[in-house]
C-alpha positions as CSV (number, residue, x, y, z in Angstrom):
1,M,34.7,110.3,72.0
2,T,35.3,112.4,68.9
3,A,34.3,111.8,65.4
4,G,37.6,110.3,64.1
5,T,38.2,107.7,66.7
6,P,38.1,104.0,65.8
7,E,34.9,103.6,67.8
8,N,33.1,105.9,65.4
9,D,34.9,104.9,62.2
10,P,32.8,102.3,60.2
11,T,35.8,101.2,58.2
12,A,37.7,100.2,61.3
13,V,35.4,97.2,62.0
14,L,35.8,95.7,58.5
15,P,39.1,93.9,59.2
16,V,37.6,92.5,62.4
17,A,34.5,91.2,60.7
18,S,36.6,89.7,57.9
19,K,38.8,87.9,60.5
20,V,35.7,86.5,62.2
21,R,34.3,85.2,58.9
22,R,37.7,83.5,58.1
23,Q,37.8,81.9,61.5
24,R,34.2,80.5,61.1
25,L,35.1,79.3,57.6
26,R,38.2,77.6,58.9
27,R,36.3,75.9,61.7
28,F,33.6,74.8,59.2
29,M,36.3,73.3,56.9
30,V,38.0,71.6,59.8
31,G,34.7,70.1,60.8
32,I,34.0,68.9,57.3
33,A,37.5,67.4,57.1
34,G,37.0,65.7,60.4
35,I,33.7,64.2,59.2
36,L,35.3,63.0,56.0
37,A,38.3,61.5,57.9
38,V,36.0,59.6,60.2
39,F,33.9,58.4,57.2
40,A,37.1,57.3,55.4
41,L,38.4,55.6,58.5
42,W,35.0,53.8,58.9
43,Q,35.1,52.6,55.3
44,V,38.6,51.2,55.8
45,L,37.7,49.5,59.1
46,T,34.5,48.0,57.6
47,S,36.5,46.7,54.7
48,L,38.9,44.9,57.1
49,V,36.6,44.0,59.9
50,A,33.1,42.4,59.7
51,Y,31.2,43.2,62.9
52,T,27.6,42.6,63.9
53,D,25.7,43.0,67.1
54,D,22.8,41.1,65.6
55,G,23.6,37.6,66.8
56,Y,22.3,35.1,69.2
57,V,23.1,31.7,70.9
58,A,21.3,28.8,69.3
59,S,20.9,25.1,69.7
60,N,18.6,22.3,68.6
61,F,15.3,22.3,70.5
62,I,13.9,18.8,70.7
63,A,10.1,18.6,71.2
64,V,9.6,15.2,72.8
65,A,6.2,13.8,71.8
66,P,4.7,10.5,73.1
67,Q,3.9,7.8,70.6
68,V,0.8,6.7,72.4
69,T,-2.1,8.5,74.0
70,G,-2.8,8.0,77.7
71,V,-2.8,9.5,81.2
72,I,0.5,10.6,82.7
73,A,1.1,8.5,85.8
74,R,4.5,9.9,86.8
75,V,6.9,12.7,85.8
76,N,10.6,11.8,86.5
77,V,12.3,15.1,85.8
78,E,12.2,18.7,86.9
79,N,12.4,22.0,85.0
80,N,15.9,23.0,83.9
81,Q,17.3,19.5,84.9
82,D,20.1,18.1,82.8
83,V,19.3,14.7,81.2
84,H,21.1,12.1,79.2
85,K,20.0,10.1,76.2
86,G,17.8,7.3,77.4
87,D,16.8,8.8,80.7
88,L,13.2,8.2,81.8
89,L,11.3,11.5,81.5
90,A,7.7,10.5,82.2
91,V,5.5,7.4,82.4
92,I,2.0,6.9,80.9
93,D,-0.4,4.7,82.8
94,D,0.3,1.3,81.2
95,A,-2.8,-0.6,82.5
96,P,-4.8,-0.2,79.2
97,F,-1.8,-1.2,77.2
98,R,-1.2,-4.4,79.3
99,L,-4.8,-5.3,78.8
100,A,-4.4,-4.7,75.1
101,V,-1.4,-7.1,75.0
102,A,-3.3,-9.7,76.8
103,G,-6.2,-9.4,74.4
104,R,-3.9,-9.7,71.4
105,K,-2.3,-12.8,72.8
106,A,-5.6,-14.4,73.3
107,A,-6.6,-13.5,69.8
108,L,-3.4,-15.0,68.4
109,Q,-4.1,-18.2,70.3
110,V,-7.6,-18.5,68.8
111,A,-6.3,-17.8,65.3
112,T,-3.5,-20.4,65.8
113,A,-6.0,-23.0,66.9
114,E,-8.2,-22.3,63.9
115,L,-5.2,-22.6,61.7
116,D,-4.4,-26.0,63.2
117,A,-8.0,-27.1,62.5
118,A,-7.8,-25.8,58.9
119,R,-4.6,-27.9,58.4
120,D,-6.4,-30.9,59.7
121,A,-9.3,-30.3,57.4
122,V,-7.0,-30.1,54.4
123,E,-5.4,-33.4,55.4
124,V,-8.8,-35.1,55.7
125,A,-9.8,-33.7,52.3
126,Q,-6.6,-34.9,50.7
127,T,-7.1,-38.4,52.1
128,G,-10.7,-38.4,50.8
129,V,-9.6,-37.5,47.3
130,A,-6.9,-40.1,47.4
131,N,-9.2,-43.0,48.5
132,G,-12.2,-41.8,46.4
133,T,-14.4,-40.9,49.4
134,G,-14.0,-37.2,48.7
135,D,-13.9,-34.8,45.8
136,T,-11.7,-31.9,44.7
137,V,-14.3,-29.4,45.4
138,G,-14.1,-30.1,49.1
139,L,-10.3,-30.1,48.9
140,D,-10.3,-26.7,47.2
141,R,-12.7,-25.4,49.9
142,A,-10.3,-26.7,52.6
143,N,-7.3,-25.1,51.0
144,R,-9.0,-21.7,50.8
145,A,-10.0,-21.9,54.4
146,L,-6.4,-22.8,55.3
147,E,-5.1,-19.7,53.4
148,M,-7.6,-17.5,55.3
149,R,-6.6,-19.0,58.7
150,T,-2.9,-18.5,57.8
151,A,-3.5,-14.8,57.0
152,A,-5.6,-14.5,60.2
153,V,-2.6,-15.8,62.2
154,A,-0.2,-13.3,60.5
155,A,-2.6,-10.5,61.3
156,A,-3.0,-11.5,64.9
157,R,0.7,-11.7,65.3
158,A,1.2,-8.3,63.8
159,A,-1.5,-6.9,66.1
160,L,0.3,-8.4,69.1
161,D,3.6,-6.9,68.0
162,L,2.0,-3.5,67.8
163,A,0.4,-3.9,71.2
164,D,3.8,-4.9,72.6
165,W,5.5,-1.9,71.0
166,Q,2.8,0.5,72.3
167,L,3.3,-0.9,75.8
168,T,7.0,0.0,75.6
169,Q,6.1,3.5,74.5
170,T,4.4,4.3,77.8
171,E,7.9,5.1,79.0
172,I,8.9,8.5,77.5
173,R,12.7,8.7,77.3
174,A,15.2,11.5,76.4
175,P,16.3,11.1,72.8
176,A,19.5,13.1,73.4
177,D,21.6,14.8,76.1
178,G,20.3,18.2,77.0
179,A,18.4,20.2,79.5
180,I,14.6,20.2,80.3
181,N,13.1,23.5,79.3
182,N,9.8,25.1,80.4
183,L,8.4,21.9,81.8
184,G,4.7,22.1,82.1
185,V,3.4,18.5,82.4
186,N,2.1,16.9,85.6
187,P,0.7,13.5,86.7
188,G,-2.9,13.2,85.6
189,D,-2.4,15.2,82.4
190,T,-3.4,13.5,79.2
191,A,-0.5,12.8,76.8
192,T,-1.6,12.8,73.1
193,A,0.3,10.8,70.5
194,G,2.3,13.1,68.3
195,T,1.8,16.2,70.4
196,P,5.0,17.6,72.0
197,L,5.0,17.1,75.8
198,I,8.5,17.9,77.0
199,G,11.1,20.2,75.5
200,I,14.9,19.6,75.6
201,V,17.6,22.0,74.7
202,D,20.2,19.8,72.9
203,A,23.6,19.8,74.7
204,A,25.4,19.0,71.5
205,G,23.9,21.5,69.1
206,W,25.3,24.8,70.5
207,R,26.2,27.4,67.9
208,I,26.2,31.2,67.4
209,V,24.0,32.6,64.6
210,A,25.3,36.0,63.5
211,N,23.2,38.0,61.0
212,Y,25.6,39.9,58.7
213,K,24.8,42.6,56.2
214,E,24.8,41.4,52.7
215,S,27.8,43.6,51.9
216,Y,29.9,41.4,54.2
217,I,29.0,37.9,53.3
218,A,31.0,37.5,50.1
219,G,34.2,37.9,52.2
220,L,33.2,35.3,54.8
221,H,34.3,31.7,54.2
222,E,33.8,28.4,56.0
223,G,36.7,27.6,58.4
224,E,37.7,31.2,59.0
225,T,38.3,32.5,62.6
226,A,35.7,34.7,64.3
227,W,35.5,36.2,67.7
228,V,32.3,36.1,69.7
229,W,31.1,38.3,72.6
230,L,28.3,36.7,74.7
231,D,26.1,39.0,76.6
232,T,25.6,36.3,79.2
233,H,29.4,36.3,79.7
234,P,30.5,39.9,79.0
235,W,34.0,41.5,78.8
236,R,35.5,38.5,77.0
237,F,35.8,37.4,73.4
238,Y,35.6,33.7,72.6
239,R,37.3,32.2,69.6
240,A,35.0,30.7,67.1
241,R,34.9,29.1,63.6
242,I,32.7,29.9,60.6
243,E,30.7,26.8,59.9
244,G,28.7,28.1,57.1
245,V,27.0,31.1,55.5
246,A,23.3,30.9,54.5
247,R,22.9,30.7,50.7
248,G,19.4,32.1,50.9
249,I,16.9,34.0,53.0
250,S,13.2,34.6,52.8
251,R,12.1,38.1,52.0
252,N,8.7,37.4,53.4
253,E,8.1,36.2,57.0
254,A,5.0,34.3,55.8
255,E,6.8,32.1,53.3
256,G,7.6,29.3,55.8
257,R,10.5,27.9,57.7
258,L,12.5,26.3,55.0
259,L,14.4,29.6,54.4
260,P,15.5,31.8,57.3
261,Y,13.8,35.1,57.7
262,V,15.8,38.1,59.1
263,A,13.6,41.2,59.8
264,P,15.1,44.1,57.7
265,T,13.8,46.8,60.1
266,T,14.9,47.8,63.5
267,D,13.0,50.6,65.4
268,W,11.3,51.6,62.1
269,I,14.7,51.9,60.3
270,R,15.1,50.0,57.1
271,L,18.4,48.1,57.2
272,K,20.4,46.2,54.6
273,R,19.4,42.5,54.1
274,R,21.2,40.3,56.5
275,F,22.2,36.6,56.1
276,P,22.7,34.2,59.0
277,V,26.3,33.1,59.5
278,T,26.8,30.0,61.7
279,L,29.7,30.0,64.1
280,T,30.9,27.4,66.6
281,L,33.1,28.1,69.6
282,V,36.6,26.7,69.4
283,D,37.9,25.0,72.6
284,P,35.4,26.8,74.9
285,P,36.3,27.0,78.6
286,A,35.3,23.9,80.7
287,G,31.9,24.5,82.3
288,L,30.9,27.4,80.0
289,M,27.2,27.6,80.3
290,L,25.4,28.7,77.1
291,Y,21.8,29.9,77.0
292,M,19.6,29.4,73.9
293,G,18.4,32.7,72.6
294,A,20.9,34.9,74.4
295,D,22.3,37.9,72.6
296,A,25.8,37.7,71.0
297,R,28.1,39.8,68.9
298,A,30.6,38.7,66.3
299,L,33.8,40.1,64.9
300,I,35.6,38.7,61.9
301,F,38.9,40.1,60.4
302,Q,38.6,39.9,56.6
Protein backbone atom coordinates (compact mmCIF):
# COMPACT_ATOMS: atom_id res chain seq x y z
CA MET A 1 0.00 0.00 0.00
CA THR A 2 1.19 3.52 -0.82
CA ALA A 3 0.97 6.66 1.20
CA GLY A 4 -2.11 8.22 -0.47
CA THR A 5 -4.43 5.26 -0.20
CA PRO A 6 -7.56 5.44 2.00
CA GLU A 7 -6.03 2.92 4.35
CA ASN A 8 -3.24 5.34 5.22
CA ASP A 9 -5.31 8.56 5.03
CA PRO A 10 -6.50 9.60 8.57
CA THR A 11 -9.14 11.89 7.15
CA ALA A 12 -10.82 8.99 5.39
CA VAL A 13 -12.04 7.38 8.64
CA LEU A 14 -13.73 10.53 9.96
CA PRO A 15 -17.01 10.05 8.02
CA VAL A 16 -17.14 6.44 9.16
CA ALA A 17 -16.65 7.37 12.84
CA SER A 18 -19.24 10.11 12.56
CA LYS A 19 -21.70 7.67 11.04
CA VAL A 20 -21.13 5.19 13.90
CA ARG A 21 -21.71 7.93 16.48
CA ARG A 22 -24.95 8.94 14.78
CA GLN A 23 -26.14 5.34 14.74
CA ARG A 24 -25.35 4.95 18.43
CA LEU A 25 -27.11 8.20 19.25
CA ARG A 26 -30.11 7.12 17.20
CA ARG A 27 -30.29 3.79 19.01
CA PHE A 28 -29.96 5.58 22.34
CA MET A 29 -32.77 8.00 21.49
CA VAL A 30 -34.97 5.14 20.25
CA GLY A 31 -34.34 3.31 23.53
CA ILE A 32 -35.23 6.40 25.57
CA ALA A 33 -38.36 6.92 23.48
CA GLY A 34 -39.32 3.29 24.00
CA ILE A 35 -38.88 3.61 27.76
CA LEU A 36 -40.95 6.80 27.82
CA ALA A 37 -43.65 5.14 25.71
CA VAL A 38 -43.80 2.16 28.04
CA PHE A 39 -43.94 4.50 31.05
CA ALA A 40 -46.72 6.55 29.46
CA LEU A 41 -48.65 3.40 28.56
CA TRP A 42 -48.24 2.13 32.11
CA GLN A 43 -49.55 5.42 33.53
CA VAL A 44 -52.58 5.26 31.25
CA LEU A 45 -53.27 1.64 32.14
CA THR A 46 -52.94 2.21 35.88
CA SER A 47 -55.32 5.15 35.64
CA LEU A 48 -57.91 2.91 33.98
CA VAL A 49 -57.25 -0.42 35.69
CA ALA A 50 -56.70 -1.06 39.39
CA TYR A 51 -54.78 -4.30 39.81
CA THR A 52 -53.25 -5.97 42.84
CA ASP A 53 -51.66 -9.34 43.41
CA ASP A 54 -51.72 -8.75 47.17
CA GLY A 55 -55.01 -10.44 47.99
CA TYR A 56 -56.25 -13.48 49.82
CA VAL A 57 -59.36 -15.53 50.48
CA ALA A 58 -60.92 -14.86 53.88
CA SER A 59 -63.81 -16.07 55.97
CA ASN A 60 -64.89 -15.89 59.59
CA PHE A 61 -63.00 -18.26 61.84
CA ILE A 62 -65.14 -19.36 64.75
CA ALA A 63 -63.26 -20.46 67.86
CA VAL A 64 -65.71 -22.74 69.66
CA ALA A 65 -65.07 -22.64 73.40
CA PRO A 66 -66.91 -24.72 76.03
CA GLN A 67 -68.93 -22.92 78.68
CA VAL A 68 -67.98 -25.41 81.39
CA THR A 69 -64.79 -27.15 82.46
CA GLY A 70 -64.55 -30.92 82.34
CA VAL A 71 -63.03 -33.99 80.74
CA ILE A 72 -63.84 -34.71 77.09
CA ALA A 73 -65.79 -37.96 76.94
CA ARG A 74 -66.41 -38.11 73.18
CA VAL A 75 -65.44 -36.27 70.00
CA ASN A 76 -68.09 -36.52 67.28
CA VAL A 77 -66.29 -34.88 64.35
CA GLU A 78 -63.16 -35.33 62.27
CA ASN A 79 -60.69 -32.85 60.89
CA ASN A 80 -61.89 -30.99 57.73
CA GLN A 81 -65.43 -32.34 58.18
CA ASP A 82 -68.34 -30.15 57.10
CA VAL A 83 -70.78 -29.40 59.90
CA HIS A 84 -74.10 -27.61 60.21
CA LYS A 85 -75.36 -25.29 62.90
CA GLY A 86 -76.43 -27.32 65.93
CA ASP A 87 -74.39 -30.43 65.08
CA LEU A 88 -72.87 -32.14 68.10
CA LEU A 89 -69.10 -31.62 68.06
CA ALA A 90 -67.96 -33.09 71.37
CA VAL A 91 -69.31 -34.18 74.74
CA ILE A 92 -67.89 -33.38 78.17
CA ASP A 93 -68.29 -36.03 80.87
CA ASP A 94 -71.60 -35.01 82.46
CA ALA A 95 -71.43 -37.12 85.64
CA PRO A 96 -70.20 -34.26 87.88
CA PHE A 97 -72.85 -31.97 86.46
CA ARG A 98 -75.67 -34.46 87.04
CA LEU A 99 -74.52 -34.80 90.64
CA ALA A 100 -74.50 -31.01 90.94
CA VAL A 101 -78.08 -30.86 89.66
CA ALA A 102 -79.16 -33.50 92.19
CA GLY A 103 -77.47 -31.57 94.98
CA ARG A 104 -79.16 -28.31 93.96
CA LYS A 105 -82.54 -30.01 93.82
CA ALA A 106 -82.05 -31.33 97.36
CA ALA A 107 -80.98 -27.89 98.55
CA LEU A 108 -84.10 -26.37 97.00
CA GLN A 109 -86.30 -28.93 98.75
CA VAL A 110 -84.68 -28.09 102.11
CA ALA A 111 -85.06 -24.36 101.51
CA THR A 112 -88.72 -24.85 100.50
CA ALA A 113 -89.42 -26.85 103.65
CA GLU A 114 -87.81 -24.16 105.79
CA LEU A 115 -89.90 -21.54 104.00
CA ASP A 116 -93.08 -23.48 104.79
CA ALA A 117 -92.03 -23.68 108.43
CA ALA A 118 -91.36 -19.93 108.49
CA ARG A 119 -94.83 -19.24 107.08
CA ASP A 120 -96.36 -21.43 109.77
CA ALA A 121 -94.39 -19.53 112.40
CA VAL A 122 -95.72 -16.21 111.11
CA GLU A 123 -99.31 -17.51 111.27
CA VAL A 124 -98.78 -18.66 114.87
CA ALA A 125 -97.27 -15.29 115.82
CA GLN A 126 -100.13 -13.40 114.18
CA THR A 127 -102.68 -15.55 116.06
CA GLY A 128 -100.85 -14.90 119.34
CA VAL A 129 -100.90 -11.15 118.79
CA ALA A 130 -104.59 -11.29 117.88
CA ASN A 131 -105.69 -13.23 121.02
CA GLY A 132 -103.22 -11.55 123.37
CA THR A 133 -101.04 -14.59 124.00
CA GLY A 134 -98.14 -13.21 121.94
CA ASP A 135 -96.40 -9.89 121.29
CA THR A 136 -95.33 -7.90 118.24
CA VAL A 137 -91.68 -8.59 118.93
CA GLY A 138 -92.22 -12.27 118.25
CA LEU A 139 -94.24 -11.44 115.13
CA ASP A 140 -91.49 -9.17 113.80
CA ARG A 141 -88.94 -11.91 114.41
CA ALA A 142 -91.11 -14.41 112.53
CA ASN A 143 -91.57 -12.02 109.59
CA ARG A 144 -87.80 -11.45 109.32
CA ALA A 145 -87.25 -15.20 109.34
CA LEU A 146 -89.87 -15.56 106.61
CA GLU A 147 -88.07 -12.98 104.45
CA MET A 148 -84.77 -14.81 104.90
CA ARG A 149 -86.32 -18.16 104.01
CA THR A 150 -88.00 -16.63 100.94
CA ALA A 151 -84.65 -15.27 99.77
CA ALA A 152 -83.02 -18.65 100.47
CA VAL A 153 -85.57 -20.38 98.24
CA ALA A 154 -84.94 -17.87 95.43
CA ALA A 155 -81.19 -18.44 95.73
CA ALA A 156 -81.62 -22.23 95.74
CA ARG A 157 -83.84 -22.05 92.65
CA ALA A 158 -81.28 -19.86 90.83
CA ALA A 159 -78.51 -22.30 91.76
CA LEU A 160 -80.58 -25.16 90.36
CA ASP A 161 -81.20 -23.24 87.13
CA LEU A 162 -77.46 -22.65 86.79
CA ALA A 163 -76.70 -26.33 87.40
CA ASP A 164 -79.30 -27.33 84.80
CA TRP A 165 -77.77 -24.93 82.28
CA GLN A 166 -74.25 -26.18 82.98
CA LEU A 167 -75.46 -29.73 82.39
CA THR A 168 -76.77 -28.74 78.95
CA GLN A 169 -73.38 -27.15 78.14
CA THR A 170 -71.62 -30.51 78.36
CA GLU A 171 -72.74 -30.94 74.75
CA ILE A 172 -70.61 -28.71 72.53
CA ARG A 173 -72.48 -27.86 69.33
CA ALA A 174 -71.59 -26.02 66.13
CA PRO A 175 -72.72 -22.37 66.25
CA ALA A 176 -72.80 -22.08 62.44
CA ASP A 177 -72.38 -23.99 59.19
CA GLY A 178 -68.75 -24.53 58.25
CA ALA A 179 -65.79 -26.88 58.21
CA ILE A 180 -63.75 -28.20 61.11
CA ASN A 181 -60.20 -26.92 60.85
CA ASN A 182 -57.02 -28.19 62.52
CA LEU A 183 -58.84 -30.41 65.00
CA GLY A 184 -56.60 -31.33 67.90
CA VAL A 185 -58.93 -32.46 70.70
CA ASN A 186 -59.23 -36.06 71.85
CA PRO A 187 -61.25 -37.98 74.45
CA GLY A 188 -59.59 -37.60 77.83
CA ASP A 189 -58.43 -34.04 77.20
CA THR A 190 -59.58 -31.40 79.65
CA ALA A 191 -61.87 -28.74 78.26
CA THR A 192 -61.57 -25.39 80.02
CA ALA A 193 -64.44 -22.92 80.09
CA GLY A 194 -63.74 -19.97 77.79
CA THR A 195 -60.71 -21.58 76.12
CA PRO A 196 -61.15 -22.31 72.38
CA LEU A 197 -61.39 -26.04 71.75
CA ILE A 198 -62.51 -26.47 68.13
CA GLY A 199 -62.11 -24.16 65.14
CA ILE A 200 -64.70 -23.78 62.38
CA VAL A 201 -64.24 -21.95 59.07
CA ASP A 202 -67.59 -20.22 58.54
CA ALA A 203 -69.31 -21.37 55.33
CA ALA A 204 -71.27 -18.13 55.01
CA GLY A 205 -68.45 -15.62 55.46
CA TRP A 206 -66.39 -16.10 52.30
CA ARG A 207 -64.85 -12.98 50.82
CA ILE A 208 -61.73 -11.74 49.06
CA VAL A 209 -59.56 -9.15 50.78
CA ALA A 210 -57.51 -7.25 48.19
CA ASN A 211 -54.89 -4.82 49.50
CA TYR A 212 -54.79 -1.85 47.12
CA LYS A 213 -52.24 0.95 46.97
CA GLU A 214 -53.50 4.19 48.46
CA SER A 215 -53.32 5.86 45.04
CA TYR A 216 -56.14 3.57 43.85
CA ILE A 217 -58.66 3.61 46.68
CA ALA A 218 -60.24 7.01 45.98
CA GLY A 219 -61.53 5.57 42.70
CA LEU A 220 -63.00 2.40 44.20
CA HIS A 221 -66.63 2.44 45.29
CA GLU A 222 -69.00 0.00 46.92
CA GLY A 223 -71.07 -1.97 44.42
CA GLU A 224 -68.59 -1.73 41.55
CA THR A 225 -67.60 -4.85 39.64
CA ALA A 226 -64.25 -6.53 40.18
CA TRP A 227 -62.60 -9.59 38.70
CA VAL A 228 -60.79 -12.06 40.91
CA TRP A 229 -58.14 -14.65 40.10
CA LEU A 230 -57.82 -17.43 42.68
CA ASP A 231 -54.49 -19.22 42.87
CA THR A 232 -56.34 -22.35 43.99
CA HIS A 233 -58.39 -22.20 40.75
CA PRO A 234 -56.01 -20.65 38.18
CA TRP A 235 -56.63 -19.59 34.60
CA ARG A 236 -60.02 -18.12 35.29
CA PHE A 237 -61.38 -14.78 36.50
CA TYR A 238 -64.43 -14.75 38.76
CA ARG A 239 -66.82 -11.83 38.83
CA ALA A 240 -66.98 -10.08 42.18
CA ARG A 241 -68.51 -7.04 43.83
CA ILE A 242 -66.84 -4.40 46.00
CA GLU A 243 -68.41 -4.63 49.44
CA GLY A 244 -66.36 -1.92 51.05
CA VAL A 245 -63.05 -0.09 51.31
CA ALA A 246 -61.34 0.15 54.68
CA ARG A 247 -61.46 3.71 56.02
CA GLY A 248 -58.35 3.26 58.11
CA ILE A 249 -55.29 1.11 58.66
CA SER A 250 -52.79 0.80 61.47
CA ARG A 251 -49.31 2.14 60.77
CA ASN A 252 -47.90 0.01 63.58
CA GLU A 253 -48.35 -3.74 63.84
CA ALA A 254 -48.38 -3.53 67.65
CA GLU A 255 -51.38 -1.18 67.86
CA GLY A 256 -53.94 -3.96 68.10
CA ARG A 257 -56.58 -5.65 65.98
CA LEU A 258 -59.23 -2.94 65.78
CA LEU A 259 -57.51 -1.47 62.71
CA PRO A 260 -56.13 -3.69 59.94
CA TYR A 261 -52.37 -3.71 59.48
CA VAL A 262 -50.85 -4.22 56.03
CA ALA A 263 -47.07 -4.61 56.01
CA PRO A 264 -45.57 -1.81 53.85
CA THR A 265 -42.48 -3.80 52.88
CA THR A 266 -41.93 -6.79 50.62
CA ASP A 267 -38.48 -8.36 50.31
CA TRP A 268 -36.96 -5.26 51.96
CA ILE A 269 -38.63 -2.95 49.42
CA ARG A 270 -40.68 -0.08 50.87
CA LEU A 271 -44.09 0.00 49.17
CA LYS A 272 -46.93 2.46 49.17
CA ARG A 273 -49.44 2.10 51.96
CA ARG A 274 -52.21 -0.31 51.04
CA PHE A 275 -55.81 -0.46 52.19
CA PRO A 276 -57.95 -3.62 52.39
CA VAL A 277 -60.80 -3.73 49.87
CA THR A 278 -63.43 -6.39 50.56
CA LEU A 279 -64.85 -8.26 47.56
CA THR A 280 -67.53 -10.94 47.37
CA LEU A 281 -67.97 -13.34 44.48
CA VAL A 282 -71.08 -12.84 42.34
CA ASP A 283 -72.88 -16.06 41.38
CA PRO A 284 -69.89 -18.36 41.92
CA PRO A 285 -70.04 -21.75 40.20
CA ALA A 286 -71.84 -24.45 42.14
CA GLY A 287 -69.42 -26.50 44.16
CA LEU A 288 -66.64 -23.92 44.05
CA MET A 289 -64.36 -24.79 46.98
CA LEU A 290 -62.72 -21.82 48.67
CA TYR A 291 -59.76 -22.04 51.03
CA MET A 292 -59.21 -19.52 53.78
CA GLY A 293 -55.83 -17.81 53.42
CA ALA A 294 -55.25 -18.77 49.77
CA ASP A 295 -53.69 -16.14 47.50
CA ALA A 296 -55.87 -14.09 45.17
CA ARG A 297 -55.46 -11.27 42.65
CA ALA A 298 -58.00 -8.59 41.81
CA LEU A 299 -58.66 -6.45 38.75
CA ILE A 300 -61.01 -3.45 38.75
CA PHE A 301 -61.74 -1.24 35.74
CA GLN A 302 -62.04 2.35 36.92
